[in-house]
Residue, then its C-alpha position, 0 to 999 in steps of 0.5 A: x585448313x586447304x589440304x587439297x592441291x590446285x591443279x588447274x592451274x601450271x604450277x600445282x599449288x594449295x597456297x591460292x597462288x592465283x590470287x598473287x598475279x605477281x607472284x603467278x607471272x614470276x613464277x610461270x617465267x621461272x618455269x620453262x627454265x625448270x623445264x630445260x633444266x629437267x630435260x638437260x640434267x634429270x635423268x638421261x636417257x629416259x624423258x619419254x618413259x611413261x613411269x608409274x609415279x606418285x603426285x601429291x594431291x593432298x597435305x593431310x597425312x592421309x590419302x595425300x598421294x595418287x599413283x598413275x603413268x607419267x613422263x617425267x617432263x609432263x610431272x606436276x610439279x608446284x608448289x606444297x605447304x602444311x597447313x598453318x597452325x593458327x596462334x604458332x608462336x616461334x619456340x626458341x631464341x630471342x623472339x621464343x614466345x611471339x608469334x610466328x612471322x609471315x613477313x620476312x624480319x627485316x634484320x634476318x633477311x640475308x640470314x634467312x636468305x642463305x638458308x633457303x639458297x643452301x636448301x633449295x642448292x641441294x635439291x636439284x643437285x642430287x638430281x644432277x649426281x644420278x642422272x645416268x642411273x638409269x642406264x643401269x638399273x637393277x629392275x624396274x622397280x628400282x628405276x622407278x624408285x629412283x625417278x620417284x626421288x628426281x621428280x621429288x627433289x624437283x618438287x623440293x627446290x619448287x619450294x624453295x624457289x616459291x620463298x625466294x620468290x614470293x619474299x625476296x624479291x629482285x634478290x630473290x629472282x636473281x637467286x631463283x635463276x642461280x640455282x637452275x644455272x649451278x651443276x653438279x661438279x662443275x669446275x666454273x659454277x659447282x654446287x654450293x656444298x661439297x657432297x653434292x658435287x661427288x659423282x653417284x656412279x653406280x647403285x651402291x652408291x645411290x643407295x648409300x646416299x640415300x641412306x646417309x645423305x637424305x638422312x642429313x636432308x631429313x636433320x636439316x629440315x626438321x630444324x628448319x621446320x621449326x623456323x619462326x617464319x612461318x612460311x619456311x616452317x610449312x614447306x619443309x613440314x611437308x618435304x619431310x613427308x617426301x623425304x621419308x620415301x628417299x631415306x626408305x630407298x636407301x636403307x631398304x635398297x642396301x638391305x636387300x644387298x645384303x639379303x642377296x650376299x649372304x644367301x648367295x653365300x649360304x648356298x655356296x656354303x661360304x662361312x667366312x665373310x673374308x673370303x671376298x673373292x669367292x663370293x665375288x665369284x659368285x656374283x654379290x657384293x662382300x660384306x666388307x665391302x659395304x662396310x667400306x662404303x658405309x665408312x665412306x658415306x657417313x664420313x662425307x655426310x658428317x662433314x655437311x654438318x659444319x663446324x662442330x662449333x659455329x656461331x652462324x649456327x648459334x646466330x641462326x638459332x638466336x634469330x628464331x630462323x632455324x632450331x634444333x632437332x625437333x626442338x618441341x620435345x627438348x625439355x630446357x629453356x630453348x633459349x639456351x643462355x646457361x647451357x652446355x653441351x658436351x663436344x668430342x675433341x682432339x686432345x693431347x692423349x687422343x679424343x676428349x669431350x668439353x663442355x662447351x656454350x650449348x648455343x655454339x655447339x648446335x652443328x655438334x648436337x644436330x650432328x650426334x642426333x643424326x649419328x644415332x638416326x643412322x645407328x638404327x637404320x645400321x642395326x636393322x642391316x644387321x638383322x638381316x644378317x644375323x638371320x643368316x647365321x652368318x658372323x658379321x656386324x656393319x658398324x658405324x665409324x667414329x666420328x673423327x674418321x676421315x673427316x675433311x672439316x671441323x674438329x677433327x679435319x686436321x686429325x687421323x683416326x681409325x673407325x673406331x676411334x684411334x689416333x693415328x699419325x699420318x705414317x698410320x693412317x697412309x698404311x691403313x686407309x685402303x683397308x677401312x676406305x673403297x680401293x680402286x677395286x671394290x670400284x671396278x668390281x661393283x661397276x661390273x655387277x651395274x647390268x640393266x635389268x629391265x624385265x618385269x618382276x627380275x632383278x639383277x644377281x647382286x640385289x633381292x627383291x622387295x618384300x612388297x610392291x610399290x602400290x600394292x602392285x604385284x611382283x611382276x608389275x611394269x613400273x617403267x614402261x620405256x619407250 
């Protein structure tokens, strides 16, 4: 198996790119446009900084990356696929048991291209959303983590462009070019999914985004990693290795924010977590504001799963293109011909469940799996609070709370899942979602800290450094 990555070519790869001269030329022609996009829309003001980044040198699960200083425009992006599994079969849908496809099945060409383009569009979008955050980084450690996330999102874009260029001919080349033309939040050419057009204005938003929204990315990649189209499966399997770090950045960032808040409260003798003015006077983010931010980011991310009942998802499953989360670990027929799934819906007396054909409820199931996964991380946040003895728990809001897409888009609910009238929602929502005052306060804390080993007052240091480095290591050498 080819675990090692060839760094001799302009485009690092482990797919023997040099043997396909047409494809290599196409990617080399796309490369300058990508670098132009990165310089224009990548981290603002830090293109000349030397950053201690990891670069994949292998797709083996052990020892797959090396660390070193690099200027981000000189980072060696490329095409990396997980090893091919000999004899792999399609695990679900109408083609279950057939050999996995090494070429695009003609009858599913348009559907497959659409899946790849949507996934590809999210990758540069998040880089664009986060491009101004370096200026207010709470430490060099956090700045480096931001830039690591950014360059890996860039590599994930390369992964999807490789598939488009290699397998979809002229259409693929046109789609690859369009991926560099759209811009997050642009009125004329926005990114394809709404959540990727919203700004990421501060570091708490970044941590929440990487915890909640990158976790949606994990769920989508896990589903695509089941694909009967083997090159897509292999691409996503390796992308998941890098995506794990992105979620770590989010979970640990919020955890460190919580820790510093609780420490400051204890030092000041404040026991009441709702004594907001006194807590904010300490220069830390109060726990109720953290709860409101979690409410906002979870509800926005739930909309990314689309409508709970979806014929598009059913068609992709039947076609063998996109499976369920951890498909091969599920104990059923993997075709769902007679299966049902319990879906929560608005009802006459609040919310009620209904058994619907499992094939059309795939989005609802993936969303439920996602919420369960989020709950584990939130549980770890609550352990940080509990260790300090402060009486507060962060909770995940109900799936009907603050929704804009799907079954709950035309109704209102409290975070606890209580149905509300429009008037009740308007009267109460400011208690559940960040206010303009919350946003202004968070912004007031976003002062950069660029001394090695030092951290802004609102966040605690990490427990360990990156790559075993000491606490005062200079993760970013700013030009």
